[in-house]
C-alpha angles and dihedrals in degrees: 000000000000127000125222110235118202100223091170093053092045092051090047094054091048088049090049087054094056103267116139118255093246094050092045092052093047091049090051093049092046091049090051095046102041110021103038091050092061098050117118118210128218087249092055092051091048091050092048092049092049092053090048092050091050093050093049089050093051091047092049091050091048092052092048092050090050092050095049088050091048091050091046089051092048093048091052090055 
């Protein structure tokens, strides 16, 4: 999911604070290009946790199946 970043509003706020127009626009472009691309949304985190939970469940199931198989083999001996 992409977020909209108001570069014009950001640059205007910087200009209102005394930053030159060129610097304000450069800061706004840099923030959009470098910072906004690295943001993680709540949906991204939920999807990552869901995948992690599924992997852990599968691994636990595999370990339990292996343990049951090993116990059954030992009992037969």
